[in-house]
C-alpha positions as CSV (number, residue, x, y, z in Angstrom):
1,M,-219.6,-108.3,-56.6
2,A,-219.6,-109.5,-60.3
3,H,-222.0,-108.0,-62.7
4,T,-223.6,-109.6,-65.7
5,K,-221.7,-109.0,-68.9
6,F,-223.1,-107.7,-72.1
7,P,-221.7,-106.9,-75.6
8,V,-220.4,-103.5,-76.4
9,E,-219.3,-102.1,-79.8
10,V,-217.4,-98.8,-80.2
11,L,-217.4,-97.7,-83.8
12,T,-215.9,-94.7,-85.6
13,P,-215.9,-93.7,-89.3
14,E,-212.6,-95.5,-89.6
15,G,-214.0,-98.7,-88.2
16,E,-214.5,-100.8,-85.1
17,V,-212.2,-99.9,-82.1
18,F,-213.8,-102.2,-79.5
19,N,-216.1,-105.2,-79.6
20,Q,-216.2,-107.2,-76.4
21,E,-218.3,-108.0,-73.4
22,V,-218.2,-105.7,-70.4
23,E,-219.9,-105.3,-67.0
24,M,-220.5,-101.6,-67.3
25,V,-220.2,-98.6,-69.7
26,S,-219.6,-95.1,-68.3
27,T,-219.8,-92.0,-70.6
28,R,-221.4,-88.6,-70.9
29,T,-224.5,-87.6,-72.8
30,T,-225.6,-84.1,-73.6
31,I,-227.7,-84.1,-70.5
32,G,-225.1,-85.7,-68.1
33,S,-223.1,-88.7,-67.1
34,I,-224.5,-92.2,-67.5
35,G,-223.6,-95.7,-66.4
36,I,-225.0,-98.6,-68.2
37,L,-225.3,-102.1,-66.8
38,A,-226.7,-105.3,-68.3
39,N,-230.5,-105.3,-69.0
40,H,-230.6,-101.5,-69.3
41,E,-233.8,-100.0,-70.8
42,P,-233.6,-99.1,-74.5
43,L,-231.8,-95.8,-75.0
44,L,-230.7,-93.5,-77.7
45,A,-228.6,-90.4,-76.7
46,M,-226.2,-87.9,-78.0
47,L,-222.7,-88.1,-76.6
48,E,-220.3,-85.3,-75.6
49,P,-216.5,-85.5,-75.6
50,T,-215.3,-87.3,-72.5
51,E,-213.5,-90.4,-71.2
52,L,-215.4,-93.5,-72.2
53,R,-214.8,-96.2,-69.6
54,L,-215.6,-99.8,-70.4
55,Y,-215.5,-102.0,-67.3
56,K,-214.5,-105.5,-68.3
57,T,-214.3,-106.2,-64.5
58,E,-214.3,-103.9,-61.5
59,S,-210.5,-103.6,-61.8
60,E,-210.0,-104.0,-65.6
61,I,-211.1,-100.8,-67.3
62,V,-210.6,-100.0,-71.0
63,R,-210.4,-96.2,-71.4
64,F,-211.0,-94.1,-74.6
65,A,-211.0,-90.4,-75.3
66,Q,-214.5,-90.2,-76.9
67,A,-215.6,-87.5,-79.3
68,E,-219.1,-86.5,-80.1
69,G,-221.6,-89.2,-81.3
70,Y,-224.4,-91.4,-80.2
71,I,-225.0,-94.3,-77.9
72,Q,-227.7,-96.9,-78.5
73,V,-228.9,-99.5,-76.0
74,A,-231.2,-102.1,-77.3
75,G,-231.7,-105.8,-77.0
76,G,-229.1,-106.2,-74.3
77,H,-226.4,-104.7,-76.6
78,V,-224.7,-101.3,-76.5
79,M,-223.4,-99.5,-79.6
80,V,-221.3,-96.4,-79.3
81,L,-221.0,-94.5,-82.5
82,V,-218.5,-91.6,-82.3
83,E,-216.4,-89.4,-84.5
84,E,-213.2,-90.5,-82.8
85,A,-212.2,-92.9,-80.0
86,H,-208.6,-93.2,-78.9
87,P,-207.1,-95.2,-76.1
88,T,-206.2,-92.6,-73.5
89,S,-202.8,-94.1,-73.1
90,E,-202.0,-93.2,-76.8
91,L,-203.0,-89.5,-76.6
92,D,-200.2,-87.1,-77.7
93,Q,-200.2,-83.9,-75.7
94,A,-198.2,-81.9,-78.3
95,S,-200.5,-82.9,-81.2
96,L,-203.6,-82.2,-79.1
97,R,-202.2,-78.7,-78.2
98,E,-201.6,-78.0,-81.9
99,R,-205.2,-79.1,-82.8
100,L,-206.5,-76.9,-79.9
101,D,-204.5,-73.9,-81.1
102,Q,-205.8,-74.4,-84.7
103,A,-209.4,-74.6,-83.5
104,Q,-208.9,-71.4,-81.4
105,R,-207.5,-69.6,-84.5
106,T,-210.4,-70.8,-86.6
107,L,-212.9,-69.8,-84.0
108,E,-211.4,-66.3,-83.9
109,E,-211.6,-66.0,-87.7
110,A,-215.1,-67.4,-88.1
111,G,-218.2,-65.2,-88.5
112,E,-220.6,-64.9,-85.6
113,D,-223.4,-67.2,-86.9
114,S,-221.5,-69.5,-89.3
115,E,-221.2,-73.2,-89.7
116,R,-217.4,-72.7,-89.5
117,R,-217.8,-71.2,-86.0
118,R,-220.0,-74.0,-84.9
119,V,-217.4,-76.6,-86.1
120,A,-214.5,-74.7,-84.5
121,E,-216.4,-74.5,-81.1
122,R,-217.1,-78.3,-81.3
123,D,-213.4,-79.0,-82.1
124,K,-212.2,-76.7,-79.3
125,R,-214.3,-78.6,-76.8
126,R,-213.1,-81.9,-78.1
127,W,-209.4,-81.0,-78.0
128,E,-209.7,-79.4,-74.6
129,T,-211.3,-82.6,-73.3
130,F,-208.8,-84.9,-74.9
131,L,-205.9,-82.7,-73.7
132,G,-207.3,-83.0,-70.1
133,L,-207.4,-86.8,-70.5
134,A,-203.8,-86.9,-71.8
135,S,-202.5,-85.0,-68.7
């Protein structure tokens, strides 16, 4: 069964990584997984690292490793604003393991209640998620 298409933009600090019409968006917010179809109610939510799936059709799915960020649904349009978004097919396991190891070292060196610790914990979650997607 075909679904109505709607525009989706995926943006990072480096620029636009996706701008096309899709039938569905699937991602994870801080309170759980979400699927968005056309005519979804307005929404603003924080995003967690996960696999962002953009369904151009039921069988054609564009997949990204999505970092932390926000999703906005308004006026029939979806905007995904994230720190990073990489096609899952382009993830490099060796590089991700290095980043995960560095985040773990930073976490071990950081003070208990420090900003450095918070950033290291966030980075560790991101690299663990991305490494899982690369496997």
